[in-house]
C-alpha positions as CSV (number, residue, x, y, z in Angstrom):
1,M,-0.1,-0.4,0.1
2,R,1.8,2.9,-1.1
3,K,2.0,5.5,1.8
4,K,0.8,9.0,2.2
5,P,3.0,12.0,1.2
6,E,3.1,13.4,4.5
7,T,3.8,10.0,6.3
8,R,6.6,9.4,3.7
9,R,8.2,12.6,4.4
10,A,8.3,12.4,8.0
11,E,9.4,8.9,7.4
12,I,12.5,10.0,5.7
13,V,13.2,13.0,7.9
14,S,13.2,10.8,10.9
15,A,15.7,8.4,8.9
16,A,18.1,11.2,8.3
17,A,18.3,12.3,12.1
18,E,19.2,9.3,13.4
19,I,21.9,9.4,10.8
20,A,22.8,12.5,11.9
21,L,23.1,11.8,15.5
22,E,24.8,8.3,15.0
23,E,27.3,9.5,12.4
24,G,27.2,13.4,11.6
25,L,25.6,15.7,9.3
26,E,27.9,14.9,6.6
27,R,26.8,11.4,6.2
28,I,23.4,12.4,5.3
29,T,22.7,11.8,1.1
30,M,20.1,10.5,-1.0
31,R,21.8,7.3,-1.4
32,R,22.7,7.0,2.2
33,V,18.4,7.4,3.4
34,A,17.2,5.8,1.2
35,D,19.5,2.8,1.9
36,E,18.3,2.9,5.4
37,L,14.6,3.2,4.5
38,G,15.5,0.3,1.4
39,V,13.7,2.7,-1.4
40,R,15.5,4.6,-4.8
41,P,17.9,7.5,-4.2
42,G,15.0,9.5,-6.4
43,L,12.2,8.8,-3.7
44,I,14.4,10.4,-1.1
45,G,14.8,13.5,-4.4
46,H,11.7,13.9,-5.0
47,Y,10.8,15.1,-1.3
48,F,14.0,16.6,-1.1
49,P,15.3,17.7,-4.1
50,V,18.2,19.7,-2.2
51,A,20.2,18.0,0.1
52,E,21.3,20.3,2.2
53,D,17.6,21.5,3.1
54,L,17.1,17.6,4.2
55,V,20.3,18.2,6.2
56,A,18.8,21.1,8.0
57,E,15.2,19.6,8.1
58,A,17.0,16.2,10.0
59,F,19.0,18.6,12.3
60,G,15.8,20.8,13.4
61,V,13.8,17.9,13.9
62,A,16.5,15.6,16.4
63,A,17.2,19.0,18.4
64,A,13.5,19.8,18.5
65,A,12.8,16.2,19.9
66,E,16.1,16.4,22.7
67,L,14.0,20.0,23.8
68,D,11.0,18.2,24.4
69,E,12.3,15.1,26.1
70,L,15.4,17.4,28.1
71,L,12.6,20.2,29.1
72,P,8.5,19.1,28.4
73,D,6.8,22.0,28.0
74,R,4.3,21.6,31.7
75,P,3.6,24.7,33.0
76,E,2.0,23.0,35.5
77,E,4.6,20.9,36.8
78,P,7.0,23.2,39.5
79,A,9.8,24.6,38.1
80,P,12.4,23.4,40.6
81,E,11.4,19.8,39.4
82,R,11.5,20.5,35.7
83,L,14.9,22.6,36.2
84,A,16.4,19.8,38.2
85,R,14.9,16.9,35.9
86,F,16.8,18.8,33.0
87,F,19.8,18.7,34.8
88,S,19.8,15.3,35.7
89,L,18.9,14.5,31.8
90,T,22.1,16.5,30.2
91,A,24.5,15.2,33.0
92,G,24.9,11.6,32.0
93,S,26.3,10.2,28.5
94,A,23.3,9.5,27.0
95,Y,23.2,13.4,26.5
96,D,27.0,13.4,24.5
97,R,25.0,12.2,21.4
98,M,23.0,15.1,21.0
99,S,26.1,16.9,22.2
100,R,27.7,16.3,19.1
101,L,25.1,16.9,16.7
102,W,25.1,20.5,17.7
103,L,29.3,21.2,17.6
104,N,28.7,19.1,14.2
105,A,25.8,21.5,12.9
106,R,27.4,25.0,14.4
107,H,30.5,23.8,12.3
108,L,28.6,23.3,9.5
109,S,26.3,25.8,9.5
110,R,29.6,27.7,8.3
111,Y,29.1,27.6,4.9
112,R,24.9,26.1,4.9
113,D,22.9,28.7,5.0
114,G,19.3,26.7,5.3
115,L,21.4,24.9,8.4
116,R,22.8,28.0,9.8
117,E,19.2,29.4,9.5
118,R,18.0,26.3,11.4
119,V,20.7,26.6,14.0
120,G,20.0,29.5,15.1
121,E,16.0,29.1,15.4
122,Q,16.6,26.3,18.0
123,E,18.6,28.1,19.6
124,A,16.1,30.6,20.4
125,Q,13.8,27.6,21.1
126,W,16.1,26.3,24.2
127,R,16.7,29.7,25.1
128,E,12.7,30.7,25.2
129,R,12.1,27.0,27.1
130,L,14.4,27.9,29.2
131,S,13.9,31.2,30.4
132,G,10.2,30.8,30.7
133,V,10.3,27.9,33.1
134,I,12.9,30.2,34.9
135,R,10.1,33.0,34.6
136,A,7.5,30.8,35.9
137,G,9.3,29.5,38.7
138,A,10.2,33.7,39.7
139,E,6.6,34.2,39.4
140,A,5.4,31.5,41.6
141,G,8.5,32.6,44.2
142,A,10.6,29.7,43.7
143,F,13.6,31.7,42.0
144,R,14.6,35.2,42.3
145,T,16.1,36.6,39.0
146,T,15.0,39.7,37.4
147,D,16.7,38.8,34.5
148,P,15.3,35.2,32.8
149,E,16.8,35.4,29.4
150,T,20.3,36.2,30.5
151,A,19.9,33.3,33.6
152,A,18.8,31.2,31.0
153,A,21.3,32.4,28.6
154,R,24.3,31.8,31.0
155,I,22.7,27.9,31.8
156,L,23.0,26.9,28.4
157,V,26.6,28.3,27.5
158,V,27.8,26.3,30.5
159,L,26.2,23.5,29.1
160,D,27.6,24.1,25.5
161,G,31.1,24.5,27.3
162,L,30.4,21.1,28.9
163,G,30.0,20.2,25.8
164,A,32.5,20.4,24.2
165,H,34.0,17.7,25.4
166,A,31.4,14.8,24.4
167,N,33.7,14.6,20.8
168,T,36.4,12.9,23.3
169,A,34.7,11.2,25.1
170,R,36.1,12.7,28.1
171,R,34.2,12.1,31.5
172,D,36.7,12.3,34.1
173,H,35.4,16.5,34.9
174,R,36.5,17.4,38.4
175,P,33.2,17.5,40.3
176,A,33.7,21.5,40.4
177,V,33.4,21.0,36.5
178,A,30.9,18.1,35.8
179,D,29.1,20.8,38.4
180,M,29.4,23.3,36.7
181,A,25.4,23.9,35.0
182,V,23.8,23.1,37.7
183,A,26.1,25.5,40.0
184,T,25.0,28.4,37.3
185,A,21.7,28.0,38.2
186,E,21.7,28.3,41.4
187,H,23.2,30.7,42.0
188,E,21.7,33.0,38.7
189,L,18.2,31.7,40.6
190,D,19.3,32.8,44.3
191,L,19.3,28.9,45.3
192,P,20.7,27.7,47.7
193,R,23.7,25.0,47.0
194,G,21.7,21.6,46.1
195,A,18.4,23.2,45.6
196,L,18.2,21.5,42.3
197,G,20.7,18.6,42.7
198,R,24.1,17.4,41.6
199,P,24.5,15.4,38.5
200,A,26.2,12.7,38.7
201,G,29.6,13.2,36.6
202,R,30.0,13.2,33.0
């Protein structure tokens, strides 16, 4: 039975996103995705005549899925609990796969306009989601900050810095370094040390 166009397109993007996560964005080609799905390369080209569009879409889908997994949009859940879970999920080796993809995308975006646009969109979504959690916590009296956007940006910069070691598989950070993102958040939100939990280490 022939698949609906929207179903086939989603299948193609999903396969490309998985290739990106496992092997890197450079490995996304019409033939590679076709082989993964057991179809002809021409079918992939029908939906994505320009391969770079598929690369950008694959990154966007993978990054958005990661955001929804790490920091779900659950305004009814207390902000401290949302942040504590977020930091626990970003502290382990499972997060390294996505860190590698972000490093990969930012590097390639220097030369690829479509990818650069998607990277910018995803960065904005991350800042918006995290600052929204911080703002909600401040309004509820759980956090103290007058600038949720700056607090979110500082936390994300620290996470990016820790993620830069994903390609080296380095997991021997001293506790003071491994805890840096949590410590930054606690400082920015005027929380006592340990309020958001301590990561297990990277």
